[in-house]
C-alpha atoms as an extended CHARMM CRD file, in Angstrom:
* protein
*
       142  EXT
         1         1  UNK       CA            190.4370000000      191.5080000000       -1.5130000000  PROA      1               0.0000000000
         2         2  UNK       CA            189.6820000000      193.6970000000        1.5170000000  PROA      2               0.0000000000
         3         3  UNK       CA            188.0690000000      196.3160000000       -0.7230000000  PROA      3               0.0000000000
         4         4  UNK       CA            185.8050000000      193.6780000000       -2.2370000000  PROA      4               0.0000000000
         5         5  UNK       CA            184.6870000000      192.4900000000        1.2040000000  PROA      5               0.0000000000
         6         6  UNK       CA            184.0060000000      196.0300000000        2.3960000000  PROA      6               0.0000000000
         7         7  UNK       CA            181.9750000000      196.6710000000       -0.7760000000  PROA      7               0.0000000000
         8         8  UNK       CA            179.9110000000      193.5260000000       -0.1430000000  PROA      8               0.0000000000
         9         9  UNK       CA            179.3780000000      194.6130000000        3.4780000000  PROA      9               0.0000000000
        10        10  UNK       CA            178.2730000000      198.0970000000        2.3840000000  PROA      10              0.0000000000
        11        11  UNK       CA            175.8300000000      196.5740000000       -0.1080000000  PROA      11              0.0000000000
        12        12  UNK       CA            174.4580000000      194.2730000000        2.6020000000  PROA      12              0.0000000000
        13        13  UNK       CA            174.0440000000      197.1660000000        5.0400000000  PROA      13              0.0000000000
        14        14  UNK       CA            172.2310000000      199.2650000000        2.4520000000  PROA      14              0.0000000000
        15        15  UNK       CA            170.0090000000      196.3240000000        1.5240000000  PROA      15              0.0000000000
        16        16  UNK       CA            169.1030000000      195.8640000000        5.1880000000  PROA      16              0.0000000000
        17        17  UNK       CA            168.1440000000      199.5150000000        5.5950000000  PROA      17              0.0000000000
        18        18  UNK       CA            166.1390000000      199.6300000000        2.3680000000  PROA      18              0.0000000000
        19        19  UNK       CA            164.4030000000      196.2900000000        2.9050000000  PROA      19              0.0000000000
        20        20  UNK       CA            163.3180000000      197.3330000000        6.3960000000  PROA      20              0.0000000000
        21        21  UNK       CA            161.4850000000      200.3210000000        4.9560000000  PROA      21              0.0000000000
        22        22  UNK       CA            160.1180000000      198.4180000000        1.9560000000  PROA      22              0.0000000000
        23        23  UNK       CA            158.7300000000      195.5770000000        4.0990000000  PROA      23              0.0000000000
        24        24  UNK       CA            157.1240000000      198.0270000000        6.4850000000  PROA      24              0.0000000000
        25        25  UNK       CA            155.5460000000      200.2120000000        3.8010000000  PROA      25              0.0000000000
        26        26  UNK       CA            154.9500000000      197.9900000000        0.7740000000  PROA      26              0.0000000000
        27        27  UNK       CA            154.1220000000      194.4710000000        1.9710000000  PROA      27              0.0000000000
        28        28  UNK       CA            150.4240000000      194.3880000000        2.8080000000  PROA      28              0.0000000000
        29        29  UNK       CA            150.0530000000      190.7220000000        3.8000000000  PROA      29              0.0000000000
        30        30  UNK       CA            148.0430000000      190.5080000000        7.0590000000  PROA      30              0.0000000000
        31        31  UNK       CA            149.9430000000      187.3590000000        8.1200000000  PROA      31              0.0000000000
        32        32  UNK       CA            153.1270000000      189.4060000000        8.3390000000  PROA      32              0.0000000000
        33        33  UNK       CA            153.4880000000      191.0110000000       11.7460000000  PROA      33              0.0000000000
        34        34  UNK       CA            156.2250000000      193.1640000000       13.1800000000  PROA      34              0.0000000000
        35        35  UNK       CA            159.4110000000      192.0090000000       11.4420000000  PROA      35              0.0000000000
        36        36  UNK       CA            162.9250000000      193.1380000000       12.3160000000  PROA      36              0.0000000000
        37        37  UNK       CA            165.8240000000      192.4760000000        9.9770000000  PROA      37              0.0000000000
        38        38  UNK       CA            168.8500000000      191.4380000000       12.0250000000  PROA      38              0.0000000000
        39        39  UNK       CA            171.4340000000      190.7590000000        9.3540000000  PROA      39              0.0000000000
        40        40  UNK       CA            171.9350000000      190.5430000000        5.6060000000  PROA      40              0.0000000000
        41        41  UNK       CA            174.7170000000      188.4200000000        4.1650000000  PROA      41              0.0000000000
        42        42  UNK       CA            175.4630000000      188.8090000000        0.4760000000  PROA      42              0.0000000000
        43        43  UNK       CA            177.4900000000      186.2270000000       -1.4220000000  PROA      43              0.0000000000
        44        44  UNK       CA            180.7450000000      187.4200000000       -2.9930000000  PROA      44              0.0000000000
        45        45  UNK       CA            179.3740000000      187.0570000000       -6.5220000000  PROA      45              0.0000000000
        46        46  UNK       CA            176.1460000000      188.9160000000       -5.5740000000  PROA      46              0.0000000000
        47        47  UNK       CA            174.0160000000      185.9440000000       -6.5650000000  PROA      47              0.0000000000
        48        48  UNK       CA            172.2710000000      185.4960000000       -3.1980000000  PROA      48              0.0000000000
        49        49  UNK       CA            171.4050000000      187.5920000000       -0.1860000000  PROA      49              0.0000000000
        50        50  UNK       CA            170.4900000000      185.7150000000        2.9820000000  PROA      50              0.0000000000
        51        51  UNK       CA            168.3050000000      187.9070000000        5.1740000000  PROA      51              0.0000000000
        52        52  UNK       CA            167.8970000000      186.9820000000        8.8380000000  PROA      52              0.0000000000
        53        53  UNK       CA            164.8270000000      188.3240000000       10.6180000000  PROA      53              0.0000000000
        54        54  UNK       CA            162.9790000000      188.0990000000       13.9070000000  PROA      54              0.0000000000
        55        55  UNK       CA            159.3170000000      188.7010000000       14.5490000000  PROA      55              0.0000000000
        56        56  UNK       CA            157.2270000000      189.5780000000       17.5680000000  PROA      56              0.0000000000
        57        57  UNK       CA            156.1920000000      185.9930000000       18.3070000000  PROA      57              0.0000000000
        58        58  UNK       CA            157.7580000000      184.7250000000       21.4950000000  PROA      58              0.0000000000
        59        59  UNK       CA            157.4180000000      181.4020000000       23.1480000000  PROA      59              0.0000000000
        60        60  UNK       CA            158.2310000000      177.7710000000       22.6340000000  PROA      60              0.0000000000
        61        61  UNK       CA            154.7380000000      176.6210000000       21.7060000000  PROA      61              0.0000000000
        62        62  UNK       CA            153.8280000000      174.8500000000       18.4940000000  PROA      62              0.0000000000
        63        63  UNK       CA            151.5700000000      177.7760000000       17.5330000000  PROA      63              0.0000000000
        64        64  UNK       CA            154.4960000000      180.1940000000       17.7600000000  PROA      64              0.0000000000
        65        65  UNK       CA            156.6360000000      177.9060000000       15.5830000000  PROA      65              0.0000000000
        66        66  UNK       CA            153.8620000000      177.6980000000       13.0100000000  PROA      66              0.0000000000
        67        67  UNK       CA            153.4730000000      181.4740000000       12.9600000000  PROA      67              0.0000000000
        68        68  UNK       CA            157.2430000000      181.9770000000       12.5440000000  PROA      68              0.0000000000
        69        69  UNK       CA            157.4190000000      179.5390000000        9.6480000000  PROA      69              0.0000000000
        70        70  UNK       CA            154.3610000000      181.1930000000        8.0970000000  PROA      70              0.0000000000
        71        71  UNK       CA            156.0130000000      184.6130000000        8.2730000000  PROA      71              0.0000000000
        72        72  UNK       CA            159.1780000000      183.1670000000        6.7430000000  PROA      72              0.0000000000
        73        73  UNK       CA            157.0870000000      181.6920000000        3.9130000000  PROA      73              0.0000000000
        74        74  UNK       CA            155.3240000000      185.0410000000        3.3560000000  PROA      74              0.0000000000
        75        75  UNK       CA            158.6520000000      186.8590000000        3.0960000000  PROA      75              0.0000000000
        76        76  UNK       CA            160.1460000000      184.2530000000        0.7700000000  PROA      76              0.0000000000
        77        77  UNK       CA            157.0360000000      184.3760000000       -1.4160000000  PROA      77              0.0000000000
        78        78  UNK       CA            157.2980000000      188.1840000000       -1.5910000000  PROA      78              0.0000000000
        79        79  UNK       CA            161.0400000000      188.0420000000       -2.3300000000  PROA      79              0.0000000000
        80        80  UNK       CA            160.5580000000      188.6560000000       -6.0710000000  PROA      80              0.0000000000
        81        81  UNK       CA            158.4320000000      191.7410000000       -5.3730000000  PROA      81              0.0000000000
        82        82  UNK       CA            160.9290000000      192.9600000000       -2.7730000000  PROA      82              0.0000000000
        83        83  UNK       CA            163.8320000000      192.3070000000       -5.1300000000  PROA      83              0.0000000000
        84        84  UNK       CA            162.1780000000      194.3920000000       -7.8750000000  PROA      84              0.0000000000
        85        85  UNK       CA            161.6110000000      197.3670000000       -5.5790000000  PROA      85              0.0000000000
        86        86  UNK       CA            165.0970000000      197.0030000000       -4.1050000000  PROA      86              0.0000000000
        87        87  UNK       CA            166.6170000000      196.9840000000       -7.6120000000  PROA      87              0.0000000000
        88        88  UNK       CA            165.1150000000      200.4410000000       -8.1830000000  PROA      88              0.0000000000
        89        89  UNK       CA            166.7750000000      201.7210000000       -5.0020000000  PROA      89              0.0000000000
        90        90  UNK       CA            170.1920000000      200.1100000000       -5.4240000000  PROA      90              0.0000000000
        91        91  UNK       CA            172.0300000000      200.6600000000       -8.6500000000  PROA      91              0.0000000000
        92        92  UNK       CA            173.7260000000      197.2850000000       -9.0640000000  PROA      92              0.0000000000
        93        93  UNK       CA            174.4700000000      195.3950000000      -12.2300000000  PROA      93              0.0000000000
        94        94  UNK       CA            173.3380000000      192.1570000000      -10.5800000000  PROA      94              0.0000000000
        95        95  UNK       CA            170.5840000000      192.1160000000       -7.9540000000  PROA      95              0.0000000000
        96        96  UNK       CA            170.9180000000      189.1490000000       -5.5940000000  PROA      96              0.0000000000
        97        97  UNK       CA            168.1120000000      186.6600000000       -5.0690000000  PROA      97              0.0000000000
        98        98  UNK       CA            166.6130000000      187.2190000000       -1.6270000000  PROA      98              0.0000000000
        99        99  UNK       CA            166.3310000000      184.3220000000        0.8160000000  PROA      99              0.0000000000
       100       100  UNK       CA            164.7150000000      184.9450000000        4.1970000000  PROA      100             0.0000000000
       101       101  UNK       CA            165.6010000000      182.9390000000        7.3100000000  PROA      101             0.0000000000
       102       102  UNK       CA            164.1610000000      183.1580000000       10.8030000000  PROA      102             0.0000000000
       103       103  UNK       CA            166.8580000000      184.1150000000       13.3290000000  PROA      103             0.0000000000
       104       104  UNK       CA            166.3190000000      182.5470000000       16.7860000000  PROA      104             0.0000000000
       105       105  UNK       CA            169.1160000000      184.5980000000       18.3930000000  PROA      105             0.0000000000
       106       106  UNK       CA            166.7830000000      186.8950000000       20.3620000000  PROA      106             0.0000000000
       107       107  UNK       CA            164.8280000000      184.0040000000       21.8230000000  PROA      107             0.0000000000
       108       108  UNK       CA            168.0060000000      182.1240000000       22.6970000000  PROA      108             0.0000000000
       109       109  UNK       CA            169.3870000000      185.2290000000       24.3910000000  PROA      109             0.0000000000
       110       110  UNK       CA            166.1950000000      185.7650000000       26.3800000000  PROA      110             0.0000000000
       111       111  UNK       CA            166.1200000000      182.1080000000       27.4330000000  PROA      111             0.0000000000
       112       112  UNK       CA            169.7890000000      182.1890000000       28.5010000000  PROA      112             0.0000000000
       113       113  UNK       CA            169.2610000000      185.4540000000       30.3550000000  PROA      113             0.0000000000
       114       114  UNK       CA            166.3440000000      183.8840000000       32.2280000000  PROA      114             0.0000000000
       115       115  UNK       CA            168.4660000000      180.8660000000       33.1310000000  PROA      115             0.0000000000
       116       116  UNK       CA            171.2890000000      183.1080000000       34.3840000000  PROA      116             0.0000000000
       117       117  UNK       CA            168.8480000000      185.1810000000       36.4670000000  PROA      117             0.0000000000
       118       118  UNK       CA            167.3930000000      181.9910000000       37.9530000000  PROA      118             0.0000000000
       119       119  UNK       CA            170.8760000000      180.6810000000       38.8050000000  PROA      119             0.0000000000
       120       120  UNK       CA            171.8160000000      183.9950000000       40.4500000000  PROA      120             0.0000000000
       121       121  UNK       CA            168.5640000000      183.9810000000       42.4470000000  PROA      121             0.0000000000
       122       122  UNK       CA            169.1850000000      180.4090000000       43.6250000000  PROA      122             0.0000000000
       123       123  UNK       CA            172.7830000000      181.2610000000       44.5110000000  PROA      123             0.0000000000
       124       124  UNK       CA            171.6960000000      184.2850000000       46.5780000000  PROA      124             0.0000000000
       125       125  UNK       CA            169.0940000000      182.1910000000       48.3780000000  PROA      125             0.0000000000
       126       126  UNK       CA            171.6750000000      179.4860000000       49.0920000000  PROA      126             0.0000000000
       127       127  UNK       CA            174.1900000000      182.0910000000       50.3780000000  PROA      127             0.0000000000
       128       128  UNK       CA            171.5520000000      183.7090000000       52.5860000000  PROA      128             0.0000000000
       129       129  UNK       CA            170.6500000000      180.2710000000       53.9450000000  PROA      129             0.0000000000
       130       130  UNK       CA            174.3130000000      179.4660000000       54.6510000000  PROA      130             0.0000000000
       131       131  UNK       CA            174.8220000000      182.8460000000       56.3340000000  PROA      131             0.0000000000
       132       132  UNK       CA            171.8090000000      182.3080000000       58.5960000000  PROA      132             0.0000000000
       133       133  UNK       CA            173.1290000000      178.8250000000       59.5070000000  PROA      133             0.0000000000
       134       134  UNK       CA            176.5330000000      180.3340000000       60.3860000000  PROA      134             0.0000000000
       135       135  UNK       CA            174.9370000000      183.0490000000       62.5110000000  PROA      135             0.0000000000
       136       136  UNK       CA            172.7810000000      180.5640000000       64.4200000000  PROA      136             0.0000000000
       137       137  UNK       CA            175.7810000000      178.3270000000       65.2090000000  PROA      137             0.0000000000
       138       138  UNK       CA            177.7650000000      181.3740000000       66.4450000000  PROA      138             0.0000000000
       139       139  UNK       CA            174.9700000000      182.3430000000       68.8330000000  PROA      139             0.0000000000
       140       140  UNK       CA            174.6050000000      178.8280000000       70.2990000000  PROA      140             0.0000000000
       141       141  UNK       CA            177.3440000000      178.6040000000       73.0160000000  PROA      141             0.0000000000
       142       142  UNK       CA            176.9740000000      174.8590000000       73.6590000000  PROA      142             0.0000000000
C-alpha cells in the first residue's frame, strides 16, 4: 500500500513539473496570466488529477474574483489539450482527467500575516504607552 501511495505521489509531482512548463510554453490564451501550480493530487485509480493553482491577481474586489474564475475556466477548457501533451511526456497506461481549482492559500496567508503584523504593531504601541505612563508616575513625587 505504501508503494502505491509513493507511486501516486511521484506521478503527481512529475505532472506538476511538466504541466508548469506546458502551461507556460504552449497555452497562448491572453486571458491566462502568470499561473503557479501549487499542488497536484491524483486519485488512486488515476482517473482524476486535481490541480491547484494561484495567479497574480491579488485583492478582495469583485473584479479580482471574476478574473480568477475566468483563469480557472480557461485552464479547465484547455485541460483536454494539456492532457494530450502531458500524455506524450508521461508514459502511463491511463492518463487522468485534469481538473483545475483556484487555491486561495497565498491570499489567506498574506491576509493573516497582515493581521498579525497589525496586532504586533498595536501591542507595541500599547506597551510604549504603558511604559510612558509608568515613567511619568515615577517622576511625579506627589
